[in-house]
GUZATI-562376 format. One line per field, with one value per residue (C-alpha): residue number from 1; residue in three letters; x, y, z. Coordinates in nm, 3 decimals. Each point is the difference from the previous one (the first is absolute). Layout:
BEGIN
num	[NUM, ...]
residuo	[ALA, ...]
c1	[X, ...]
c2	[Y, ...]
c3	[Z, ...]
REM end
This chain:
BEGIN
num	[1, 2, 3, 4, 5, 6, 7, 8, 9, 10, 11, 12, 13, 14, 15, 16, 17, 18, 19, 20, 21, 22, 23, 24, 25, 26, 27, 28, 29, 30, 31, 32, 33, 34, 35, 36, 37, 38, 39, 40, 41, 42, 43, 44, 45, 46, 47, 48, 49, 50, 51, 52, 53, 54, 55, 56, 57, 58, 59, 60, 61, 62, 63, 64, 65, 66, 67, 68, 69, 70, 71, 72, 73, 74, 75, 76, 77, 78, 79, 80, 81, 82, 83, 84, 85, 86, 87, 88, 89, 90, 91, 92, 93, 94, 95, 96, 97, 98, 99, 100, 101, 102, 103, 104, 105, 106, 107, 108, 109, 110, 111, 112, 113, 114, 115, 116, 117, 118, 119, 120, 121, 122, 123, 124, 125, 126, 127, 128, 129, 130, 131, 132, 133, 134, 135, 136, 137, 138, 139, 140, 141, 142, 143, 144, 145, 146, 147, 148, 149, 150, 151, 152, 153, 154, 155, 156, 157, 158, 159, 160, 161, 162, 163, 164, 165, 166, 167, 168, 169, 170, 171, 172, 173, 174, 175, 176, 177, 178, 179, 180, 181, 182, 183, 184, 185, 186, 187, 188, 189, 190, 191, 192, 193, 194, 195, 196, 197, 198, 199, 200, 201, 202, 203, 204, 205, 206, 207, 208, 209, 210, 211, 212, 213, 214, 215, 216, 217, 218, 219, 220, 221, 222, 223, 224, 225, 226, 227, 228, 229, 230, 231, 232, 233, 234, 235, 236, 237, 238, 239, 240, 241, 242, 243, 244, 245, 246, 247, 248, 249, 250, 251, 252, 253, 254, 255, 256, 257, 258, 259, 260, 261, 262, 263, 264, 265, 266, 267, 268, 269, 270, 271, 272, 273, 274, 275, 276, 277, 278, 279, 280, 281, 282, 283, 284, 285, 286, 287, 288, 289, 290, 291, 292, 293, 294, 295, 296, 297, 298, 299, 300, 301, 302, 303, 304, 305, 306, 307, 308, 309, 310, 311, 312, 313, 314, 315, 316, 317, 318, 319, 320, 321, 322, 323, 324, 325, 326, 327]
residuo	[MET, GLU, LYS, GLU, LYS, LEU, ASP, ALA, ALA, ILE, VAL, LEU, LYS, ASP, TYR, TRP, ARG, ASN, ASN, ASP, ARG, PHE, ALA, ASP, LEU, PHE, ASN, GLN, ALA, LEU, PHE, GLY, GLY, ARG, GLU, VAL, ILE, THR, ALA, ASN, GLY, LEU, THR, GLU, GLY, ASP, SER, ASP, GLU, SER, THR, VAL, ILE, GLY, HIS, ARG, ASP, GLY, ILE, PRO, GLU, THR, VAL, GLY, ARG, TYR, ARG, ASP, VAL, VAL, LYS, THR, HIS, ASP, ASP, GLN, ILE, ASP, LEU, VAL, VAL, TYR, GLY, ILE, GLU, ASN, GLN, LYS, ASN, VAL, HIS, LEU, ALA, MET, PRO, VAL, ARG, GLY, MET, VAL, TYR, ASP, GLY, LEU, ASN, TYR, ALA, LYS, GLN, CYS, LYS, ALA, LEU, ALA, ALA, SER, HIS, LYS, ALA, ALA, GLY, ASP, ALA, THR, ASP, MET, ASP, SER, ASP, GLU, PHE, LEU, SER, GLY, MET, LYS, ARG, GLY, ASP, ARG, LEU, LEU, PRO, ALA, VAL, ASN, LEU, VAL, ILE, TYR, TYR, GLY, GLU, GLU, HIS, ASP, TRP, ASP, GLY, PRO, THR, CYS, LEU, GLY, GLU, MET, MET, ASP, VAL, PRO, GLU, HIS, VAL, ARG, PRO, TYR, PHE, ASN, ASP, TYR, ARG, LEU, ASN, ILE, LEU, ASN, VAL, ARG, SER, ALA, ASP, GLY, LEU, ASP, PHE, LYS, ASN, ALA, ASP, ASN, ARG, SER, PHE, PHE, SER, VAL, ALA, LYS, TYR, LEU, TYR, GLU, LYS, GLY, LYS, ASN, PHE, ASN, VAL, LYS, ASP, PHE, ASP, ALA, ALA, PHE, PRO, ASP, MET, ARG, LEU, GLY, HIS, GLU, THR, ALA, THR, ALA, ILE, ALA, ALA, ALA, THR, GLY, SER, VAL, ARG, LEU, LEU, GLU, SER, MET, LYS, GLY, LYS, THR, LYS, LYS, GLU, GLU, ILE, VAL, MET, CYS, LYS, ALA, LEU, GLU, ALA, LEU, GLU, GLN, ARG, GLY, GLU, GLU, ARG, GLY, MET, GLU, LYS, LEU, ASP, GLN, LEU, TYR, ASP, TYR, LEU, LEU, SER, ASN, ASN, MET, HIS, ASP, GLU, LEU, ARG, ARG, SER, VAL, SER, ASP, LYS, LYS, TYR, ARG, ARG, GLU, LEU, LEU, HIS, THR, TYR, GLY, PHE, CYS, ASP, SER, ALA, VAL, MET, GLU, ILE, SER, LEU]
c1	[-0.967, -0.135, 0.131, -0.326, 0.000, 0.349, -0.005, 0.341, -0.006, -0.055, 0.254, 0.276, -0.071, 0.023, 0.325, 0.177, -0.119, 0.265, 0.280, 0.289, -0.134, -0.088, 0.345, 0.182, -0.218, 0.084, 0.366, 0.048, -0.239, 0.094, 0.319, 0.230, 0.010, 0.104, -0.184, -0.165, -0.321, -0.001, -0.294, 0.016, -0.030, -0.328, -0.345, -0.333, -0.125, -0.343, -0.087, -0.302, 0.104, -0.351, -0.021, -0.215, 0.142, -0.233, -0.357, -0.262, -0.317, 0.076, 0.029, 0.340, 0.161, 0.182, 0.238, 0.042, 0.288, 0.146, 0.352, 0.067, 0.270, 0.148, 0.275, 0.199, 0.371, 0.181, 0.367, 0.064, 0.158, -0.256, -0.378, -0.157, -0.340, 0.024, -0.291, -0.073, -0.244, -0.071, -0.087, -0.113, -0.057, 0.169, -0.176, 0.051, -0.067, 0.224, 0.223, -0.309, -0.137, 0.329, 0.019, -0.353, 0.089, 0.307, -0.183, -0.274, 0.258, 0.186, -0.329, -0.089, 0.341, -0.051, -0.341, 0.141, 0.276, -0.249, -0.224, 0.291, 0.091, -0.361, -0.027, 0.328, -0.125, 0.301, -0.192, -0.020, 0.380, -0.010, 0.072, -0.250, 0.161, 0.009, -0.356, -0.119, 0.102, -0.012, 0.360, 0.322, 0.308, 0.194, -0.264, 0.103, -0.204, 0.098, 0.111, -0.206, 0.172, -0.216, 0.062, -0.230, 0.026, -0.110, -0.105, -0.047, 0.047, 0.082, 0.219, 0.159, -0.173, -0.052, -0.214, 0.117, 0.268, -0.030, -0.247, 0.191, -0.060, -0.373, 0.018, 0.191, 0.207, 0.150, 0.376, -0.021, -0.245, 0.187, 0.243, -0.300, -0.216, -0.033, 0.028, -0.106, 0.205, -0.115, 0.208, -0.105, 0.106, -0.080, -0.056, 0.083, 0.351, 0.072, 0.151, 0.347, -0.014, 0.189, -0.289, 0.108, -0.342, -0.060, -0.370, 0.081, 0.263, -0.255, -0.279, 0.186, 0.184, -0.309, -0.221, 0.241, 0.013, -0.379, -0.017, 0.247, -0.126, -0.370, -0.270, 0.042, 0.366, 0.168, 0.041, 0.333, 0.142, -0.116, 0.165, 0.326, -0.015, -0.091, 0.114, -0.172, -0.123, -0.201, -0.251, -0.192, -0.375, -0.011, 0.274, -0.158, -0.337, 0.157, 0.172, -0.328, -0.174, 0.266, 0.012, -0.354, 0.137, -0.286, 0.251, 0.184, -0.328, -0.108, 0.329, -0.074, -0.333, -0.016, 0.308, 0.000, 0.158, 0.301, 0.075, 0.276, -0.079, 0.261, -0.083, 0.115, -0.185, -0.314, -0.004, 0.064, -0.294, -0.211, 0.093, -0.095, -0.336, -0.058, 0.074, -0.236, -0.280, 0.071, -0.030, -0.330, -0.133, 0.129, -0.177, -0.320, 0.035, 0.058, -0.302, -0.210, 0.113, -0.065, -0.341, -0.103, 0.138, 0.251, 0.255, 0.163, 0.062, 0.138, 0.247, 0.123, 0.038, 0.238, 0.267, -0.084, 0.096, -0.142, -0.331, -0.008, 0.034, -0.275, -0.234, 0.088, -0.089, -0.311, -0.162, 0.089, 0.272, 0.277, 0.150, 0.335, 0.165, -0.098, 0.121, 0.337, 0.099, 0.079, -0.289]
c2	[-0.670, 0.351, 0.271, 0.041, -0.371, 0.012, 0.046, 0.160, -0.044, -0.375, -0.045, 0.183, -0.185, -0.329, 0.100, 0.086, -0.314, -0.193, -0.068, 0.052, 0.339, 0.101, -0.083, 0.171, 0.310, 0.050, -0.092, 0.267, 0.268, -0.010, -0.196, 0.135, -0.323, -0.223, -0.333, 0.065, -0.175, -0.340, -0.132, -0.333, 0.176, 0.172, -0.123, 0.162, 0.219, 0.116, 0.325, 0.049, 0.231, 0.012, -0.036, 0.072, 0.305, 0.006, -0.024, 0.260, -0.092, -0.363, 0.051, -0.066, 0.293, -0.108, 0.153, -0.155, 0.063, -0.206, 0.021, -0.082, -0.268, -0.137, -0.259, -0.128, -0.064, -0.259, -0.071, -0.176, 0.324, 0.276, -0.020, 0.305, 0.090, 0.183, 0.175, 0.176, 0.282, 0.077, 0.365, 0.140, 0.342, 0.197, -0.063, 0.308, -0.195, -0.295, 0.030, -0.022, -0.286, -0.191, 0.068, -0.138, -0.314, -0.062, 0.077, -0.248, -0.261, 0.039, -0.008, -0.329, -0.141, 0.097, -0.167, -0.313, -0.025, 0.042, -0.265, -0.242, 0.036, -0.056, -0.307, -0.139, 0.047, 0.203, 0.324, -0.096, 0.031, 0.370, 0.279, 0.285, 0.213, -0.290, -0.096, 0.352, -0.044, -0.378, 0.006, -0.112, 0.219, -0.217, 0.019, 0.177, 0.145, -0.029, 0.333, 0.120, 0.159, 0.153, 0.127, 0.237, -0.051, 0.316, -0.035, 0.370, 0.073, 0.372, 0.049, -0.174, -0.012, 0.358, -0.076, -0.032, -0.263, 0.006, 0.097, 0.317, 0.141, -0.004, 0.240, 0.291, -0.152, 0.257, -0.034, -0.056, -0.287, -0.165, -0.207, -0.169, -0.031, -0.348, 0.050, -0.263, -0.030, -0.155, -0.214, 0.110, -0.139, 0.217, -0.228, 0.270, 0.040, -0.354, -0.147, 0.100, -0.262, -0.321, -0.244, -0.363, -0.139, 0.012, 0.080, 0.296, 0.131, -0.007, 0.140, 0.313, 0.069, -0.035, 0.190, 0.293, -0.004, 0.012, 0.281, 0.205, -0.077, -0.001, -0.246, 0.068, -0.102, -0.077, -0.373, 0.037, 0.206, -0.264, -0.273, 0.196, 0.052, -0.363, -0.222, -0.339, 0.053, -0.297, 0.050, -0.259, 0.056, 0.093, 0.260, 0.155, 0.015, 0.165, 0.261, 0.073, 0.032, 0.235, 0.225, -0.030, -0.087, -0.100, -0.085, -0.246, -0.163, -0.035, -0.171, -0.271, -0.114, -0.373, -0.074, -0.267, 0.057, -0.216, 0.159, 0.254, 0.311, 0.125, 0.366, 0.156, -0.258, 0.024, 0.379, 0.003, -0.234, 0.219, 0.313, -0.168, -0.110, 0.348, 0.159, -0.239, 0.064, 0.372, 0.015, -0.187, 0.258, 0.283, -0.144, -0.020, 0.365, 0.116, -0.200, 0.162, 0.351, -0.057, -0.154, 0.297, 0.260, 0.123, 0.098, 0.281, -0.233, -0.264, 0.241, 0.132, -0.347, -0.105, 0.249, 0.075, -0.296, 0.148, 0.080, -0.349, -0.159, 0.223, -0.118, -0.363, 0.045, 0.214, -0.246, -0.314, -0.138, 0.024, -0.284, -0.065, -0.111, 0.317, 0.220, -0.174, 0.018, 0.314, 0.055]
c3	[-1.495, 0.026, 0.224, 0.186, 0.084, 0.152, 0.377, 0.051, 0.379, -0.022, -0.282, 0.188, 0.325, -0.186, -0.171, 0.327, 0.179, -0.191, 0.251, -0.245, -0.112, 0.357, 0.139, -0.286, 0.037, 0.368, -0.039, -0.266, 0.126, 0.369, 0.053, -0.270, -0.199, 0.292, 0.013, 0.335, -0.105, -0.169, -0.200, 0.184, 0.335, -0.087, 0.096, -0.080, 0.285, 0.106, -0.175, 0.228, 0.284, 0.148, 0.376, 0.306, 0.177, 0.300, 0.125, 0.068, 0.189, -0.065, -0.377, -0.163, -0.183, -0.312, -0.253, -0.345, -0.241, -0.284, -0.136, -0.364, 0.047, 0.325, 0.040, 0.296, -0.049, 0.210, -0.070, 0.335, 0.131, -0.053, -0.013, -0.161, -0.149, -0.335, -0.168, -0.330, -0.069, -0.367, -0.068, -0.337, 0.157, 0.274, 0.332, 0.216, 0.320, -0.087, 0.312, 0.222, -0.208, 0.030, 0.373, 0.046, -0.197, 0.214, 0.324, -0.085, -0.097, 0.330, 0.194, -0.173, 0.092, 0.366, 0.004, -0.164, 0.262, 0.284, -0.155, -0.037, 0.370, 0.099, -0.222, 0.139, 0.356, 0.108, 0.063, 0.368, 0.024, -0.096, 0.243, 0.034, -0.272, -0.246, 0.082, -0.092, -0.366, -0.017, -0.123, 0.166, 0.028, -0.240, -0.275, -0.319, -0.286, -0.366, -0.150, -0.299, -0.300, -0.271, -0.351, -0.187, -0.378, -0.177, -0.365, -0.075, -0.370, 0.005, 0.308, 0.295, 0.338, 0.120, 0.305, 0.361, 0.062, 0.379, 0.268, 0.087, -0.349, 0.069, 0.295, 0.150, 0.280, 0.242, 0.037, 0.376, -0.063, -0.289, 0.217, 0.162, -0.310, -0.151, -0.374, -0.252, -0.318, -0.327, -0.234, -0.349, -0.337, -0.300, -0.300, -0.256, 0.144, 0.124, -0.317, 0.120, 0.275, -0.074, 0.005, -0.018, -0.088, -0.378, 0.043, 0.223, -0.242, -0.282, 0.217, 0.108, -0.326, -0.223, 0.246, 0.001, -0.380, -0.024, 0.256, -0.202, -0.351, 0.077, -0.097, -0.374, -0.005, -0.331, -0.064, -0.183, 0.286, 0.248, -0.206, -0.001, 0.376, 0.079, -0.290, 0.009, 0.356, 0.125, 0.280, 0.194, -0.006, 0.371, -0.040, -0.309, 0.176, 0.306, -0.218, -0.173, 0.337, 0.134, -0.308, -0.137, -0.343, -0.233, -0.272, 0.224, 0.099, -0.361, -0.087, 0.257, -0.145, -0.060, 0.207, 0.269, 0.342, -0.085, -0.336, -0.032, -0.200, -0.245, 0.046, -0.327, -0.213, 0.213, -0.020, -0.374, -0.049, 0.224, -0.194, -0.326, 0.145, 0.130, -0.335, -0.178, 0.248, -0.008, -0.379, 0.018, 0.244, -0.218, -0.305, 0.203, 0.101, -0.360, -0.121, 0.270, -0.091, -0.371, 0.050, 0.214, -0.244, 0.258, -0.264, 0.199, 0.292, -0.235, -0.165, 0.333, 0.150, -0.279, 0.106, 0.364, 0.221, 0.321, -0.168, -0.154, 0.343, 0.135, -0.276, 0.061, 0.365, -0.062, -0.240, 0.192, -0.228, 0.260, 0.203, 0.173, -0.324, -0.181, 0.284, 0.018, -0.367, -0.193, -0.237]
REM end
């Protein structure tokens, strides 16, 4: 599995579609650890928020938006729509984007209620106000609650967290202004939450470690931090997608989806493979320099690591393994 073949967006969507992970995520991120959402109460929702918003000259006007993950939770008391948006970068218009998603969702719910009354044949019992919307006074929409997961490596979310932060709202207008607040979870600082799901605990703790240590982390240090850690293939893939870790991806080669990966052993094996491949590339470089009478370059490359890497890259002897080991 190579980094360029890993579609991070699809991997992360797939990871959070799991009901146990999804429920645990919201319970910890939004509800202070209380079991507000149960995995058994979740059903897959429609991530397509596209709808017809009107007609102009007989032609329908449409708006199309797609959420990353949507689930409906029904515990016989509350019925709520929950959604996830995965963000690798700060989106400076995220409050507007979230507001549009919710508005389209509520518009779809209104249309569905009107259609259900029409199909049931009870639209004729509506008064004039009800007939205007196609809804009855006792109809209720499902509230939508959304969580933005931010995977930024260098800093927490520093973009707007509500609609009001995107504009200058006069004080005399503020009491009448409808703000729109975002729920944001910063992955790099979320490991302090008491996740109950083992996959989520591993996901956030390892992701933070990789953010802090960088992509060329030391295997022995990793082993000390996570002794004998075992990751399911899906969790390891999601961590790699979130952090862009080539080393973690390389350690997963040849593994099936059901196999657990003992991280320290996998990384040690990877480091050994990388060193072997790196030495082969280095030998090829030295042979090239000798055969072309580039003796000054050869002498300098022996003691100057930065220059050696430049030569490896310049003459086409460089790959991910060479860049990740210390030559």
